[in-house]
BAFI-566403 format. One record per residue: residue in three letters; chain; x, y, z of N, C-alpha, C, CB in turn. Coordinates in steps of 0.05 Angstrom, whole numbers, plus 5000, padded with zeros to 4 digits. Glycine has a CB too. Example, Ala and Ser with C-alpha at 12.3 -4.5 7.8 and 13.67 -1.06 7.14 Angstrom:
aa	ch	npx	npy	npz	capx	capy	capz	cpx	cpy	cpz	cbpx	cbpy	cbpz
ALA	A	5264	4886	5156	5246	4910	5156	5264	4934	5156	5226	4911	5181 $
SER	A	5257	4955	5142	5273	4979	5143	5258	5001	5157	5282	4988	5114 $
// end
This chain:
aa	ch	npx	npy	npz	capx	capy	capz	cpx	cpy	cpz	cbpx	cbpy	cbpz
UNK	A	4145	6980	6879	4120	6950	6872	4110	6940	6902	4139	6915	6851 $
UNK	A	4089	6942	6912	4078	6936	6942	4082	6913	6925	4048	6947	6959 $
UNK	A	4091	6889	6953	4100	6868	6956	4089	6846	6974	4120	6874	6961 $
UNK	A	4061	6858	6991	4065	6846	7013	4029	6861	7005	4093	6853	7040 $
UNK	A	4018	6830	7017	3973	6834	7018	3970	6827	7044	3946	6805	6995 $
UNK	A	3949	6837	7045	3943	6830	7062	3903	6825	7064	3959	6848	7079 $
UNK	A	3893	6794	7062	3871	6788	7054	3857	6791	7077	3869	6764	7043 $
UNK	A	3833	6811	7076	3814	6807	7103	3815	6831	7114	3823	6784	7125 $
UNK	A	3798	6841	7138	3798	6863	7163	3793	6848	7178	3780	6887	7167 $
UNK	A	3799	6821	7192	3800	6822	7223	3804	6828	7232	3803	6816	7235 $
UNK	A	3802	6822	7264	3825	6828	7288	3852	6821	7274	3822	6807	7319 $
UNK	A	3862	6796	7273	3892	6796	7262	3885	6805	7246	3909	6775	7256 $
UNK	A	3886	6820	7225	3892	6822	7208	3892	6869	7216	3873	6799	7187 $
UNK	A	3886	6869	7225	3890	6890	7239	3912	6895	7261	3870	6894	7248 $
UNK	A	3919	6876	7263	3945	6871	7284	3975	6878	7262	3945	6829	7299 $
UNK	A	3963	6859	7247	3991	6855	7223	3998	6886	7208	3979	6830	7191 $
UNK	A	3957	6891	7203	3985	6929	7194	3985	6943	7210	3979	6957	7170 $
UNK	A	3985	6938	7242	3998	6955	7250	4022	6949	7249	3992	6962	7270 $
UNK	A	4023	6925	7257	4059	6918	7268	4087	6926	7238	4060	6869	7277 $
UNK	A	4065	6917	7209	4074	6922	7185	4076	6950	7172	4062	6907	7171 $
UNK	A	4066	6976	7191	4069	7002	7194	4077	7004	7207	4058	7016	7194 $
UNK	A	4086	6998	7224	4110	6999	7251	4141	7001	7240	4110	6967	7271 $
UNK	A	4133	6969	7225	4167	6974	7215	4169	6988	7182	4185	6938	7215 $
UNK	A	4154	6997	7186	4155	7016	7149	4152	7009	7133	4173	7027	7135 $
UNK	A	4143	6979	7125	4125	6960	7106	4118	6967	7093	4107	6949	7109 $
UNK	A	4113	6974	7067	4088	6976	7047	4084	6960	7038	4084	6990	7029 $
UNK	A	4057	6962	7045	4029	6924	7036	4001	6940	7033	4021	6889	7077 $
UNK	A	3981	6921	7021	3955	6933	7009	3932	6911	7028	3955	6929	6968 $
UNK	A	3909	6923	7032	3893	6906	7042	3872	6901	7019	3883	6917	7067 $
UNK	A	3859	6875	7016	3836	6865	7000	3817	6859	7018	3841	6841	6983 $
UNK	A	3800	6871	7018	3775	6848	7031	3762	6844	7011	3754	6856	7055 $
UNK	A	3728	6832	7026	3712	6822	7000	3679	6833	7012	3716	6780	6993 $
UNK	A	3685	6848	7027	3665	6861	7053	3665	6898	7038	3686	6857	7097 $
UNK	A	3653	6913	7032	3653	6932	7026	3652	6953	7059	3634	6931	7004 $
UNK	A	3638	6948	7079	3641	6966	7109	3672	6959	7110	3621	6953	7143 $
UNK	A	3687	6936	7109	3711	6932	7116	3740	6935	7101	3708	6913	7121 $
UNK	A	3721	6937	7073	3746	6966	7066	3749	6992	7071	3750	6973	7045 $
UNK	A	3721	7001	7074	3726	7020	7081	3729	7028	7110	3712	7031	7070 $
UNK	A	3730	7011	7128	3735	7018	7164	3774	7009	7157	3708	6986	7199 $
UNK	A	3780	6998	7142	3805	6991	7136	3820	7024	7127	3804	6966	7110 $
UNK	A	3799	7037	7102	3820	7064	7089	3806	7085	7124	3804	7084	7041 $
UNK	A	3795	7091	7138	3784	7104	7152	3806	7097	7179	3753	7099	7152 $
UNK	A	3822	7079	7183	3849	7071	7189	3875	7074	7177	3848	7051	7192 $
UNK	A	3869	7093	7154	3893	7105	7141	3909	7079	7132	3911	7126	7164 $
UNK	A	3898	7061	7112	3912	7039	7096	3897	7040	7076	3914	7009	7107 $
UNK	A	3913	7034	7054	3911	7038	7020	3896	7004	7022	3950	7042	6996 $
UNK	A	3862	6997	7017	3857	6981	7017	3835	6985	6997	3857	6972	7038 $
UNK	A	3827	6964	6991	3810	6957	6953	3791	6930	6967	3842	6941	6914 $
UNK	A	3768	6937	6942	3748	6923	6953	3758	6896	6928	3712	6941	6953 $
UNK	A	3752	6870	6928	3759	6859	6905	3723	6836	6916	3802	6843	6902 $
UNK	A	3726	6834	6884	3709	6794	6872	3721	6772	6877	3706	6785	6838 $
UNK	A	3733	6766	6903	3749	6752	6910	3750	6717	6889	3742	6752	6943 $
UNK	A	3725	6710	6874	3718	6702	6861	3732	6706	6835	3698	6707	6865 $
UNK	A	3746	6728	6822	3756	6724	6800	3787	6734	6809	3738	6739	6776 $
UNK	A	3800	6718	6786	3836	6706	6788	3835	6727	6779	3855	6678	6774 $
UNK	A	3824	6752	6765	3838	6770	6745	3840	6799	6775	3811	6779	6706 $
UNK	A	3827	6801	6794	3811	6813	6814	3846	6818	6825	3782	6790	6834 $
UNK	A	3865	6788	6831	3881	6783	6847	3909	6785	6832	3873	6759	6861 $
UNK	A	3908	6786	6807	3927	6799	6784	3938	6823	6789	3914	6805	6758 $
UNK	A	3911	6842	6782	3916	6865	6778	3933	6877	6811	3887	6877	6769 $
UNK	A	3923	6873	6829	3938	6880	6857	3963	6866	6851	3924	6869	6887 $
UNK	A	3979	6850	6846	4015	6843	6834	4014	6807	6840	4050	6865	6864 $
UNK	A	3989	6794	6845	3996	6766	6855	4004	6751	6825	3968	6750	6874 $
UNK	A	4026	6735	6823	4032	6724	6801	4044	6741	6784	4013	6714	6790 $
UNK	A	4046	6770	6797	4080	6789	6788	4102	6792	6802	4080	6817	6785 $
UNK	A	4092	6802	6822	4108	6820	6833	4109	6821	6868	4100	6845	6820 $
UNK	A	4078	6803	6871	4070	6807	6900	4098	6785	6918	4030	6792	6905 $
UNK	A	4093	6784	6935	4114	6771	6943	4108	6740	6976	4133	6801	6951 $
UNK	A	4089	6762	6997	4086	6750	7010	4052	6761	7014	4108	6749	7030 $
UNK	A	4043	6741	7020	4003	6741	7023	3999	6732	7058	3982	6705	6995 $
UNK	A	3986	6747	7065	3976	6747	7094	3940	6740	7085	3983	6784	7112 $
UNK	A	3940	6715	7099	3901	6702	7087	3895	6708	7122	3894	6648	7071 $
UNK	A	3891	6727	7116	3874	6720	7143	3843	6741	7154	3899	6723	7170 $
UNK	A	3823	6732	7135	3810	6737	7136	3790	6724	7160	3809	6739	7115 $
UNK	A	3765	6734	7170	3748	6721	7187	3727	6700	7180	3737	6739	7197 $
UNK	A	3738	6701	7158	3719	6672	7134	3738	6655	7133	3709	6680	7096 $
UNK	A	3734	6627	7150	3757	6610	7142	3754	6602	7099	3753	6576	7168 $
UNK	A	3725	6602	7092	3725	6587	7071	3740	6604	7051	3696	6578	7063 $
UNK	A	3732	6638	7053	3745	6658	7035	3771	6650	7040	3740	6689	7040 $
UNK	A	3788	6656	7058	3816	6649	7061	3828	6620	7051	3820	6650	7088 $
UNK	A	3814	6605	7056	3818	6581	7039	3815	6573	7006	3801	6566	7050 $
UNK	A	3802	6591	6992	3786	6601	6964	3812	6613	6952	3757	6627	6967 $
UNK	A	3815	6632	6974	3838	6659	6955	3870	6644	6959	3838	6704	6979 $
UNK	A	3872	6627	6974	3904	6611	6981	3902	6593	6964	3912	6595	7011 $
UNK	A	3876	6581	6959	3875	6566	6926	3877	6580	6906	3852	6553	6917 $
UNK	A	3871	6597	6906	3878	6617	6872	3899	6625	6872	3862	6646	6863 $
UNK	A	3911	6643	6902	3945	6659	6889	3952	6633	6890	3970	6686	6910 $
UNK	A	3963	6609	6890	3974	6581	6900	3974	6585	6864	3953	6552	6923 $
UNK	A	3950	6578	6854	3950	6576	6824	3960	6601	6804	3921	6570	6817 $
UNK	A	3964	6617	6814	3968	6637	6792	4009	6648	6804	3935	6671	6795 $
UNK	A	4016	6630	6834	4036	6639	6828	4050	6612	6842	4039	6669	6837 $
UNK	A	4062	6602	6835	4071	6570	6856	4097	6584	6871	4086	6533	6831 $
UNK	A	4110	6616	6876	4130	6613	6892	4122	6638	6912	4158	6613	6876 $
UNK	A	4099	6638	6910	4088	6661	6937	4092	6649	6958	4056	6672	6940 $
UNK	A	4099	6667	6982	4104	6659	7004	4062	6674	7010	4141	6675	7020 $
UNK	A	4050	6649	7033	4024	6649	7033	4024	6634	7067	4007	6631	7003 $
UNK	A	4015	6660	7089	4013	6657	7111	3988	6655	7122	4024	6672	7120 $
UNK	A	3969	6637	7134	3950	6638	7135	3955	6631	7173	3934	6619	7111 $
UNK	A	3924	6633	7191	3916	6628	7221	3885	6610	7213	3911	6663	7243 $
UNK	A	3900	6597	7234	3871	6564	7227	3865	6571	7269	3897	6503	7211 $
UNK	A	3844	6567	7264	3830	6560	7298	3833	6526	7310	3788	6566	7297 $
UNK	A	3828	6507	7293	3856	6478	7306	3864	6472	7279	3842	6438	7327 $
UNK	A	3856	6438	7287	3890	6426	7264	3869	6424	7245	3916	6388	7270 $
UNK	A	3841	6409	7250	3829	6407	7223	3831	6430	7202	3801	6403	7227 $
UNK	A	3824	6459	7200	3838	6482	7185	3858	6481	7169	3847	6498	7200 $
UNK	A	3876	6484	7198	3904	6482	7181	3913	6455	7172	3929	6492	7197 $
UNK	A	3899	6435	7173	3913	6413	7140	3906	6420	7124	3908	6385	7131 $
UNK	A	3874	6434	7113	3853	6439	7094	3872	6464	7087	3818	6442	7106 $
UNK	A	3883	6484	7100	3899	6499	7084	3921	6498	7072	3903	6513	7091 $
UNK	A	3940	6476	7089	3962	6477	7080	3954	6455	7038	3985	6462	7112 $
UNK	A	3943	6434	7046	3939	6433	7020	3921	6450	7003	3933	6411	7016 $
UNK	A	3909	6475	7006	3909	6491	6989	3924	6506	6972	3902	6500	6997 $
UNK	A	3954	6509	6996	3975	6519	6978	3981	6533	7007	3968	6539	6945 $
UNK	A	3980	6538	7027	3998	6551	7043	4014	6549	7051	3996	6554	7056 $
UNK	A	4047	6566	7048	4075	6550	7065	4075	6546	7091	4101	6564	7063 $
UNK	A	4052	6561	7112	4047	6562	7134	4023	6573	7140	4063	6570	7145 $
UNK	A	4014	6555	7161	3991	6561	7176	3989	6559	7200	3974	6550	7170 $
UNK	A	3989	6579	7219	3986	6575	7253	3968	6588	7259	4007	6582	7273 $
UNK	A	3966	6569	7284	3947	6578	7305	3968	6587	7328	3924	6552	7314 $
UNK	A	3965	6619	7337	3972	6631	7353	3960	6631	7382	3972	6650	7341 $
UNK	A	3955	6606	7387	3947	6595	7419	3973	6568	7416	3903	6579	7423 $
UNK	A	3985	6549	7384	3996	6520	7396	4019	6512	7377	3971	6494	7397 $
UNK	A	4030	6548	7368	4044	6553	7353	4069	6535	7362	4044	6579	7351 $
UNK	A	4085	6528	7350	4110	6512	7362	4136	6509	7354	4107	6490	7362 $
UNK	A	4155	6511	7368	4183	6525	7370	4189	6516	7334	4209	6508	7401 $
UNK	A	4185	6506	7328	4196	6488	7305	4185	6507	7291	4188	6456	7300 $
UNK	A	4160	6515	7282	4146	6526	7268	4156	6558	7265	4120	6519	7276 $
UNK	A	4162	6573	7288	4165	6595	7287	4194	6598	7280	4155	6606	7309 $
UNK	A	4213	6577	7288	4236	6578	7282	4243	6581	7244	4247	6552	7298 $
UNK	A	4232	6559	7227	4224	6558	7195	4214	6588	7191	4196	6533	7187 $
UNK	A	4200	6598	7205	4201	6628	7186	4217	6650	7200	4168	6641	7182 $
UNK	A	4246	6651	7208	4255	6662	7207	4267	6666	7187	4261	6662	7220 $
UNK	A	4277	6657	7161	4287	6655	7144	4257	6677	7125	4296	6621	7140 $
UNK	A	4234	6683	7135	4228	6705	7120	4212	6735	7140	4209	6692	7095 $
UNK	A	4242	6755	7144	4243	6756	7157	4215	6787	7158	4270	6751	7162 $
UNK	A	4195	6790	7141	4168	6811	7138	4150	6789	7162	4150	6813	7096 $
UNK	A	4144	6764	7157	4132	6734	7173	4143	6741	7204	4150	6696	7157 $
UNK	A	4172	6737	7204	4174	6736	7225	4182	6753	7241	4183	6722	7227 $
UNK	A	4174	6781	7236	4167	6808	7244	4145	6797	7262	4159	6831	7220 $
UNK	A	4135	6807	7242	4098	6804	7255	4094	6774	7265	4069	6810	7227 $
UNK	A	4100	6756	7274	4094	6738	7287	4104	6740	7316	4101	6718	7273 $
UNK	A	4123	6754	7321	4148	6762	7342	4125	6781	7364	4181	6787	7323 $
UNK	A	4109	6794	7350	4101	6810	7350	4079	6809	7363	4103	6818	7332 $
UNK	A	4067	6795	7348	4038	6781	7354	4036	6764	7368	4026	6770	7337 $
UNK	A	4055	6746	7368	4061	6731	7397	4067	6736	7418	4074	6719	7400 $
UNK	A	4090	6754	7431	4109	6755	7443	4114	6783	7453	4126	6743	7430 $
UNK	A	4102	6797	7429	4115	6828	7439	4096	6846	7467	4111	6852	7406 $
UNK	A	4070	6834	7473	4069	6844	7501	4069	6834	7523	4054	6853	7504 $
UNK	A	4070	6807	7520	4086	6791	7537	4113	6787	7564	4090	6784	7521 $
UNK	A	4125	6801	7533	4156	6809	7541	4172	6785	7545	4160	6826	7568 $
UNK	A	4155	6768	7522	4177	6745	7516	4180	6749	7481	4163	6709	7527 $
UNK	A	4216	6750	7479	4224	6758	7452	4245	6726	7442	4245	6795	7455 $
UNK	A	4237	6723	7423	4257	6706	7402	4287	6716	7397	4243	6706	7373 $
UNK	A	4300	6701	7406	4332	6715	7400	4354	6696	7389	4346	6726	7429 $
UNK	A	4362	6708	7368	4386	6695	7346	4410	6699	7349	4386	6703	7321 $
UNK	A	4440	6686	7369	4449	6692	7387	4473	6672	7378	4432	6693	7411 $
UNK	A	4493	6689	7373	4525	6675	7353	4553	6676	7377	4538	6706	7316 $
UNK	A	4551	6656	7376	4575	6641	7398	4589	6656	7396	4589	6613	7394 $
UNK	A	4609	6672	7418	4631	6691	7404	4657	6670	7408	4636	6725	7422 $
UNK	A	4674	6683	7403	4695	6671	7406	4711	6660	7436	4706	6687	7394 $
UNK	A	4706	6678	7454	4712	6663	7475	4689	6654	7506	4737	6679	7482 $
UNK	A	4674	6642	7491	4650	6641	7501	4654	6612	7514	4627	6646	7480 $
UNK	A	4646	6605	7543	4641	6582	7561	4630	6566	7545	4625	6586	7585 $
UNK	A	4612	6567	7527	4601	6543	7508	4612	6521	7491	4588	6552	7492 $
UNK	A	4636	6536	7481	4642	6528	7466	4660	6494	7474	4653	6551	7455 $
UNK	A	4649	6479	7461	4667	6447	7469	4642	6436	7483	4701	6449	7495 $
UNK	A	4622	6454	7482	4600	6438	7502	4579	6420	7485	4580	6461	7521 $
UNK	A	4562	6398	7484	4546	6388	7465	4522	6411	7478	4540	6350	7466 $
UNK	A	4497	6415	7459	4484	6441	7458	4463	6427	7485	4467	6452	7421 $
UNK	A	4457	6393	7481	4447	6384	7501	4451	6389	7531	4449	6365	7496 $
UNK	A	4477	6387	7544	4487	6388	7552	4486	6414	7571	4498	6380	7540 $
UNK	A	4488	6438	7557	4500	6465	7565	4475	6480	7590	4503	6487	7531 $
UNK	A	4464	6462	7595	4441	6471	7622	4433	6493	7613	4453	6478	7656 $
UNK	A	4424	6517	7592	4418	6539	7579	4392	6540	7601	4414	6537	7542 $
UNK	A	4368	6514	7591	4348	6525	7594	4345	6520	7631	4327	6511	7571 $
UNK	A	4361	6507	7646	4352	6503	7670	4374	6528	7678	4353	6469	7682 $
UNK	A	4404	6531	7670	4418	6561	7686	4403	6595	7687	4449	6568	7667 $
UNK	A	4392	6596	7662	4379	6622	7654	4341	6621	7649	4396	6631	7623 $
UNK	A	4335	6599	7650	4302	6605	7647	4290	6612	7624	4293	6624	7662 $
UNK	A	4299	6589	7603	4295	6602	7574	4290	6581	7553	4322	6618	7564 $
UNK	A	4273	6587	7535	4272	6555	7522	4289	6555	7494	4238	6545	7514 $
UNK	A	4303	6532	7493	4328	6533	7468	4305	6526	7445	4359	6504	7471 $
UNK	A	4307	6526	7426	4302	6521	7392	4311	6497	7390	4316	6540	7370 $
UNK	A	4338	6519	7390	4366	6498	7370	4380	6515	7368	4363	6483	7337 $
UNK	A	4406	6509	7351	4439	6506	7338	4433	6510	7304	4457	6468	7346 $
UNK	A	4440	6530	7298	4447	6531	7274	4476	6528	7262	4438	6552	7267 $
UNK	A	4496	6514	7250	4515	6519	7253	4533	6538	7234	4522	6498	7257 $
UNK	A	4554	6544	7249	4560	6570	7233	4589	6564	7213	4565	6600	7257 $
UNK	A	4589	6544	7202	4597	6534	7180	4586	6535	7153	4599	6514	7185 $
UNK	A	4602	6536	7133	4589	6551	7105	4572	6524	7103	4612	6561	7074 $
UNK	A	4567	6503	7109	4543	6487	7103	4527	6495	7124	4546	6456	7102 $
UNK	A	4513	6512	7136	4488	6517	7149	4472	6495	7151	4475	6535	7137 $
UNK	A	4462	6492	7173	4432	6474	7184	4426	6477	7203	4430	6448	7186 $
UNK	A	4408	6472	7213	4388	6483	7243	4388	6448	7249	4346	6504	7236 $
UNK	A	4391	6459	7283	4382	6428	7294	4375	6435	7317	4403	6402	7297 $
UNK	A	4344	6416	7308	4328	6424	7347	4337	6415	7367	4299	6414	7357 $
UNK	A	4337	6418	7380	4339	6424	7416	4324	6391	7422	4313	6460	7434 $
UNK	A	4345	6370	7424	4340	6352	7427	4351	6335	7440	4337	6348	7413 $
UNK	A	4349	6318	7471	4368	6298	7471	4395	6288	7447	4351	6280	7473 $
UNK	A	4381	6277	7426	4396	6268	7403	4413	6279	7401	4388	6266	7382 $
UNK	A	4423	6306	7395	4449	6331	7390	4458	6328	7401	4452	6357	7389 $
UNK	A	4489	6318	7394	4509	6308	7410	4530	6324	7400	4513	6279	7408 $
UNK	A	4520	6355	7382	4535	6364	7360	4556	6382	7388	4513	6385	7329 $
UNK	A	4580	6386	7387	4595	6408	7407	4590	6434	7391	4632	6403	7411 $
UNK	A	4584	6452	7410	4580	6473	7406	4616	6490	7397	4562	6483	7433 $
UNK	A	4603	6508	7373	4625	6512	7364	4625	6554	7366	4626	6492	7330 $
UNK	A	4649	6570	7356	4648	6595	7353	4635	6593	7323	4676	6611	7358 $
UNK	A	4618	6619	7324	4593	6625	7306	4570	6612	7299	4600	6628	7285 $
UNK	A	4575	6586	7317	4548	6576	7323	4532	6593	7328	4546	6559	7342 $
UNK	A	4492	6598	7305	4472	6612	7331	4458	6596	7335	4454	6636	7329 $
UNK	A	4456	6602	7370	4432	6585	7383	4407	6603	7383	4439	6574	7416 $
UNK	A	4382	6594	7376	4356	6603	7378	4342	6603	7408	4342	6585	7359 $
UNK	A	4336	6627	7423	4322	6614	7453	4300	6634	7445	4342	6617	7491 $
UNK	A	4282	6628	7472	4267	6641	7469	4255	6649	7501	4252	6628	7449 $
UNK	A	4254	6670	7508	4244	6683	7538	4236	6704	7541	4260	6685	7556 $
UNK	A	4243	6709	7564	4244	6738	7584	4267	6759	7570	4257	6729	7622 $
UNK	A	4260	6784	7568	4276	6793	7556	4308	6797	7572	4262	6814	7546 $
UNK	A	4303	6796	7590	4320	6805	7626	4336	6774	7622	4289	6810	7668 $
UNK	A	4324	6753	7625	4332	6719	7630	4352	6726	7600	4297	6685	7627 $
UNK	A	4344	6734	7567	4359	6732	7541	4385	6748	7552	4342	6747	7512 $
UNK	A	4379	6779	7554	4406	6787	7574	4429	6774	7586	4398	6794	7595 $
UNK	A	4402	6765	7604	4438	6751	7625	4459	6727	7614	4428	6732	7660 $
UNK	A	4446	6721	7590	4450	6697	7583	4480	6699	7556	4418	6687	7573 $
UNK	A	4460	6722	7550	4481	6736	7524	4512	6753	7546	4455	6771	7500 $
UNK	A	4508	6753	7567	4530	6769	7585	4545	6746	7597	4518	6790	7611 $
UNK	A	4525	6717	7600	4542	6693	7606	4567	6678	7583	4518	6672	7611 $
UNK	A	4550	6690	7563	4569	6678	7530	4588	6692	7528	4555	6682	7498 $
UNK	A	4594	6723	7534	4625	6733	7529	4607	6752	7522	4651	6719	7507 $
UNK	A	4585	6765	7517	4572	6789	7502	4589	6816	7524	4529	6787	7503 $
UNK	A	4591	6830	7506	4603	6856	7525	4581	6870	7530	4625	6878	7511 $
// end
């Protein structure tokens, strides 16, 4: 069963489709415009026209049944909002990701039922990290936001022999020494929890803790070597 749907065939949808195809993920594209449906088909995708006012159309493609992830990225904001409302009504557990142009749109989309509503131009570190637990969504955002600028997100477990062990995260000077942005740290204990990087975080780093950073690939590699990676 195909468990990922892209609603719309906007520029954002095209980018998401390209990335999912590269990751060898199966997905279906649904649009409300026959010209867009045909365009997606010509681009080599499994695409279908739907009447977005009919819940039966969504159910037919697995929403409320086997679909787990919905990218709501039509160029028409009102259609995105309607599909989000309908899909959330059909499945309270569906993961819905939509893109917004401004804060007002974002608030409405969240109220409509989107799990995450991302503005690619203002996305914050906390929002990025919270998506990591959704691998499909994380891969797509990582590609869209950072791939072409040589900026990456890295989750780095602290090795047993690392110089970081015993240092507080805030006092480790990772950002200053390696030109990276530190999002925070996930505890390596069985009670795993994520601590955002602020001056209030006094917890000392232990082996097995996972430090999450954003930066250029070469700077991440320098940091990994300093951490104790071979």
